[in-house]
C-alpha positions in Angstrom: 105.3 141.9 104.0 104.6 144.2 107.0 104.5 142.4 110.3 101.4 142.6 112.4 103.7 142.9 115.5 105.8 145.8 114.1 106.0 148.7 116.6 108.6 148.0 119.3 110.9 147.0 116.4 110.7 147.9 112.8 109.5 144.3 112.1 112.3 143.8 109.6 113.7 140.3 109.7 115.7 138.4 107.1 114.0 136.1 104.7 115.8 133.2 106.3 114.6 134.3 109.7 111.0 134.6 108.4 111.2 131.1 107.0 112.6 129.8 110.3 110.0 131.5 112.3 107.0 130.6 110.1 104.6 127.9 111.2 102.0 128.3 108.4 103.3 125.1 106.8 101.9 123.0 109.5 99.5 125.1 111.5 97.4 125.9 108.5 95.5 122.6 109.1 93.8 124.4 112.0 92.1 127.0 109.9 88.6 125.8 110.8 89.3 125.9 114.5 91.0 129.3 114.2 88.0 130.8 112.4 85.4 129.1 114.7 87.3 130.5 117.7 87.4 134.0 116.2 83.6 133.9 115.6 83.0 133.0 119.3 85.4 135.8 120.3 83.6 138.4 118.2 80.3 137.3 119.7 81.7 137.7 123.2 83.2 141.1 122.5 79.8 142.3 121.3 77.9 140.7 124.2 80.2 142.6 126.6 79.9 145.9 124.7 83.6 145.9 123.9 82.7 146.2 120.2 79.4 147.1 118.6 76.9 144.4 117.6 77.0 145.5 114.0 80.7 145.2 114.0 80.6 141.7 115.4 78.0 140.7 112.8 80.3 142.0 110.0 83.2 140.1 111.5 81.3 136.8 111.9 79.7 137.0 108.4 83.0 137.6 106.7 84.8 134.9 108.8 82.2 132.4 107.7 82.8 133.4 104.1 86.6 133.0 104.6 86.0 129.6 106.0 83.9 128.6 103.0 86.4 130.0 100.6 89.4 128.1 102.2 87.4 124.9 102.4 86.3 125.0 98.8 89.8 126.0 97.6 88.7 129.4 96.3 91.0 131.0 98.8 94.4 129.3 98.9 96.3 129.8 102.2 99.3 132.1 101.7 102.4 130.1 102.7 104.3 133.4 103.0 102.2 134.3 106.0 103.7 133.8 109.4 101.0 131.5 110.8 97.3 130.7 110.2 96.2 133.2 112.8 97.9 136.1 111.0 96.7 134.8 107.6 93.0 134.8 108.6 93.3 138.2 110.4 95.0 139.8 107.4 92.5 138.4 105.0 89.6 139.6 107.2 91.1 143.1 107.4 91.5 143.2 103.6 87.8 142.4 103.2 86.2 144.5 106.0 88.8 147.2 106.6 89.6 148.6 110.1 86.8 146.7 111.8 88.9 143.6 111.1 91.6 145.0 113.3 89.2 145.0 116.3 88.9 141.2 116.3 92.1 140.7 118.3 90.9 142.9 121.2 91.2 141.1 124.5 93.2 138.1 123.2 96.7 137.2 122.2 98.2 134.8 119.8 99.4 132.9 122.9 95.9 132.0 124.1 94.6 131.8 120.5 97.0 129.1 119.4 96.4 127.2 122.6 92.7 127.3 121.9 93.1 126.2 118.3 95.3 123.3 119.2 92.9 122.0 121.9 89.9 122.3 119.5 91.8 120.6 116.7 93.1 117.7 118.8 89.8 117.1 120.4 88.3 116.6 117.0 91.1 114.3 115.9 90.7 112.3 119.2 87.1 111.7 118.3 88.0 110.5 114.8 90.8 108.2 116.1 88.6 106.7 118.8 85.9 106.0 116.2 88.4 104.3 113.9 89.9 102.3 116.8 86.4 101.1 117.7 85.9 99.9 114.1 89.2 98.0 114.4 88.0 96.4 117.7 84.7 95.4 116.0 86.7 93.8 113.1 88.8 91.8 115.6 85.7 90.8 117.5 83.9 89.7 114.4 86.9 87.6 113.3 87.2 86.2 116.8 83.6 85.0 116.6 84.2 83.2 113.3 87.3 81.5 114.7 86.2 80.9 118.3 86.8 77.1 117.7 90.0 77.3 115.7 92.8 75.8 117.8 96.3 77.3 117.6 99.4 77.0 119.8 99.6 79.6 122.5 103.2 80.8 123.2 105.4 81.9 126.0 109.0 82.9 125.2 107.9 82.3 121.6 107.8 78.6 122.4 104.6 76.6 122.0 103.1 76.4 125.4 99.4 75.5 125.6 96.5 75.3 123.1 94.3 78.3 122.7 91.6 79.4 120.2 92.6 81.8 117.5 89.5 83.9 118.5 90.9 84.1 122.0 94.2 85.4 120.7 92.5 88.1 118.6 90.3 89.2 121.6 93.5 89.9 123.6 94.2 92.7 121.1 90.6 93.9 121.3 91.0 94.3 125.1 94.2 96.3 124.6 92.5 98.6 122.1 89.5 99.1 124.4 92.0 100.5 126.9 93.5 102.8 124.2 90.0 104.2 123.5 89.5 104.7 127.2 92.8 106.5 127.6 92.2 108.8 124.7 88.7 109.6 125.8 90.0 110.5 129.3 92.7 112.6 127.7 90.1 114.6 125.8 88.2 115.2 129.1 91.3 117.1 130.4 91.8 118.8 127.1 88.3 120.2 127.1 89.3 123.4 129.0 89.3 126.8 127.3 92.4 129.0 127.5 91.0 131.9 125.5 90.9 135.1 127.5 94.2 134.3 129.3 95.7 136.6 126.6 99.5 136.8 126.5 100.0 135.6 130.1 98.3 137.9 132.6 94.7 138.2 131.5 93.2 141.4 130.2 91.8 144.7 131.5 88.7 144.4 129.3 85.5 143.2 130.9 85.4 139.8 129.1 83.2 136.8 129.7 85.4 133.8 129.3 82.7 131.4 130.4 80.4 132.6 127.6 83.1 132.2 125.0 84.1 128.8 126.3 80.4 127.7 126.2 80.0 128.9 122.6 82.9 126.7 121.6 81.6 123.6 123.5 84.2 123.6 126.3 83.4 122.2 129.7 85.3 124.8 131.6 88.1 127.5 131.5 91.7 127.6 132.5 91.7 129.1 135.9 95.2 130.5 135.8 96.3 132.6 132.9 100.0 131.7 133.1 99.0 128.0 133.0 96.4 128.6 130.3 98.9 129.8 127.7 101.8 127.5 128.6 100.0 124.2 129.4 100.8 121.5 126.9 100.1 118.6 129.2 97.3 117.6 126.8 99.8 117.2 123.9 102.2 115.1 126.0 99.3 113.0 127.3 97.8 112.4 123.9 101.2 111.6 122.4 101.7 109.0 125.2 98.3 107.5 124.6 99.0 107.3 120.9 102.4 105.7 121.5 100.7 103.0 123.6 98.1 102.5 120.8 100.9 102.1 118.3 102.8 99.7 120.6 99.7 97.5 120.6 99.4 97.7 116.8 103.1 96.9 116.5 102.8 93.8 118.6 100.0 92.6 116.4 102.0 93.5 113.3 104.9 91.3 114.5 102.5 88.4 115.0 100.9 88.8 111.6 104.4 89.0 110.0 105.3 85.7 111.7 102.0 84.0 111.1 102.0 84.9 107.4 105.5 83.5 106.9 106.1 80.1 105.2 107.5 78.9 108.5 104.2 79.4 110.3 101.6 79.5 107.5 98.8 80.4 110.0 97.3 83.2 108.0 97.4 84.7 104.5 97.1 88.5 104.0 94.9 89.8 101.2 96.8 91.0 98.1 95.4 94.5 98.9 97.7 94.7 102.0 100.9 93.1 100.7 103.5 93.8 98.1 105.7 91.7 95.9 109.4 91.6 95.2 111.1 93.2 92.2 113.2 90.1 91.5 111.7 87.2 93.5 108.3 86.3 92.0 107.3 83.9 94.8 107.4 86.7 97.5 104.3 88.1 99.2 105.5 90.7 101.7 103.5 91.9 104.7 104.7 95.5 104.1 101.7 97.2 105.7 102.3 95.4 109.0 106.0 96.1 108.7 105.4 99.8 108.2 103.1 100.0 111.2 105.8 98.3 113.2 108.4 100.8 111.9 106.2 103.9 112.3 105.7 103.0 116.0 109.3 104.1 116.6 108.6 107.3 114.8 105.6 108.0 117.1 107.8 107.3 120.1 110.2 109.9 118.7 107.3 112.5 118.6 106.6 111.8 122.2 110.2 112.2 123.3 110.7 115.3 121.2 107.7 117.0 122.9 108.9 116.0 126.4 112.3 117.4 125.6 111.0 120.7 124.2 108.9 121.4 127.3 111.1 120.1 130.0 113.1 123.4 130.7 110.6 126.1 129.7 110.0 128.9 132.3 106.5 130.4 132.4 104.7 131.5 130.4 104.8 131.2 126.6 108.1 130.7 124.8 108.6 130.3 121.0 109.9 126.8 121.7 106.3 125.8 122.1 105.8 126.2 118.3 107.5 122.9 118.2 104.6 121.2 119.9 102.5 120.9 116.8 104.5 119.0 114.1 105.1 116.1 116.4 101.6 115.7 117.6 100.1 116.2 114.2 102.5 113.6 112.8 101.6 111.1 115.6 97.9 111.6 115.1 98.2 111.2 111.3 100.4 108.1 111.6 98.1 106.4 114.2 95.0 107.3 112.1 96.4 105.7 109.0 97.8 102.7 110.8 94.4 101.9 112.4 92.6 102.3 109.1 95.1 100.0 107.4 94.5 97.4 110.2 90.8 97.5 109.8 91.1 96.4 106.2 93.9 94.0 106.9 92.1 92.1 109.7 88.7 92.1 107.9 90.3 90.4 104.8 92.8 88.0 106.5 92.5 84.3 105.6 93.1 81.9 108.5 94.7 78.5 107.8 93.0 76.6 110.6 94.5 73.2 109.7 98.0 74.6 109.8 97.4 76.1 113.2 96.0 72.8 114.5 98.9 70.8 113.1 101.4 73.2 114.7 99.5 72.8 118.0 99.8 69.0 117.8 103.4 69.0 116.8 104.2 71.3 119.7 102.9 68.7 122.3 101.1 71.5 124.0 98.7 69.0 125.5 101.5 67.5 127.5 100.3 69.3 130.6 96.9 67.7 130.2 98.6 64.3 129.8 100.3 64.8 133.2 97.0 66.0 134.7 95.3 62.8 133.4 97.8 60.6 135.5 97.5 62.9 138.5 93.7 62.5 138.5 94.3 58.8 138.5 96.2 59.1 141.7 99.8 59.5 140.6 101.9 62.3 142.2 102.3 65.2 139.9 106.1 65.1 139.7 106.0 61.5 138.7 103.3 62.2 136.1 105.3 65.1 134.8 108.4 62.9 134.3 106.4 60.2 132.5 104.7 62.8 130.2 108.2 64.2 129.4 109.5 60.8 128.5 106.5 60.1 126.2 107.0 63.4 124.5 110.6 62.6 123.9 109.6 59.2 122.4 107.1 60.9 120.1 109.7 63.5 118.8 112.2 60.7 118.1 109.7 58.6 116.3 107.6 61.3 114.4 104.5 60.7 116.5 102.0 63.0 118.3 100.3 62.3 121.6 96.9 62.0 119.9 98.0 59.1 117.6 100.4 57.2 119.9 98.8 53.7 120.4 97.5 52.8 123.9 99.8 49.9 124.1 102.8 52.2 123.9 101.2 54.4 126.7 100.9 51.4 128.9 104.6 50.7 128.6 105.0 53.9 130.7 102.0 53.4 133.1 99.1 50.9 133.6 97.0 53.9 134.6 96.5 54.8 131.0 93.1 53.8 129.6 91.1 54.4 126.4 89.6 57.6 128.0 93.0 59.1 127.7 92.4 60.2 124.1 89.4 62.3 125.1 91.4 64.0 127.8 94.3 65.0 125.5 92.2 65.9 122.5 93.2 69.5 121.8 89.5 70.7 121.7 88.9 69.1 125.1 92.1 70.7 126.5 91.0 74.1 125.3 87.4 73.8 126.5 88.4 72.6 129.9 89.9 76.0 130.4 86.6 77.5 131.1 87.5 80.1 133.8 86.4 83.7 133.2 88.8 85.1 130.6 90.0 81.7 129.6 90.2 80.2 126.1 87.2 77.9 126.0 84.5 78.6 123.5 82.1 79.5 126.3 84.6 82.0 127.7 85.3 83.5 124.3 81.6 84.0 123.7 81.5 85.8 127.1 84.4 88.0 126.1 82.8 88.8 122.7 79.6 90.0 124.6 81.8 92.1 126.9 83.6 93.8 124.0 80.4 94.5 122.1 78.7 96.0 125.2 81.7 98.3 125.6 81.5 99.4 122.0 
């Protein structure tokens, strides 16, 4: 196949070099953006009198037909082509003849690929943000259902203080809200058109870069042509944002894996999001959560790969930058699938509220409230702390919990204990006393739910 760039050289490369150089296998997904960008470019060329209006109309009409043919499957993308840009241009020239060769006037593949990538990723950011919002909504809906379900809260993976299950879920909703905010902010910086920067130095043609950018929905243009073709900050930034999103999903995955184990028994995942064992019939494995946890490392690798590719590149474009796409495409695809899986997994999860409450009781996580009870009766906190610890030790040794220990036994430790003790150390009371903004009381959870839904 003759090379579009043949001239300075004969354009003869080995088959292995062609395969090594080719990017069609992964950049073909940008065909819509490539064709859309080319239509805007043809319109700009006609507006500026660089090509005739009739020629631009011919180019635009045929480009729309090519777009329709690729989308419908009528025109398969030739995987022997070097890249999607060359495939579209060659197909256009086949159909309209020499006028097709005019389309590349006043642009280069360097600014063309930068344009396509920005447009493609902006569309994917919109999709990923929309899916993440659906996940936030699913978490918030589940939090409302379980705003009065007591569970042990943990520090150091040790039972610490009682919280509501809804409160715990809302912590992840807050994380994901930040993820949406980060990705939205990233898109704002991505929304700058590089087209017209050409290879690196701009062009001698009287182009209208602002018109072309406006046609494509960009908010501005790259103001330095060297930067316009070599900037991949938006790739790094998006990869970083997606890595943080995946980290949040991985943390929730870890908790779901623990909660769904026999040892915890806090939740049961739907059969739709679990697998079984080939030899152990009792098994119900949380494979989807485990895969999200595992794929997080893969996305981290995509980020580190892109950073490493770009770290030593001189201005302007270098072929190394072809390596920017596979990693960011993989990260976006991985995050998109992970979020979609989580929406279904959270929406269908069964919560074992009694198991969570029993775990909270057995963990003596109301011991702080027991000490506070004595402190409010006038005992110094350190003395109250010591007595509470002794009572907990007794309960552990004798299979008791604080809520069921008889008052007579409490009085052996202090005469300050009275019948009202049981109201103070009831887990529901303990939780609802924590009514500060952002706390775990039902009232505070309802406030958080309103906050999240307003944000959405």
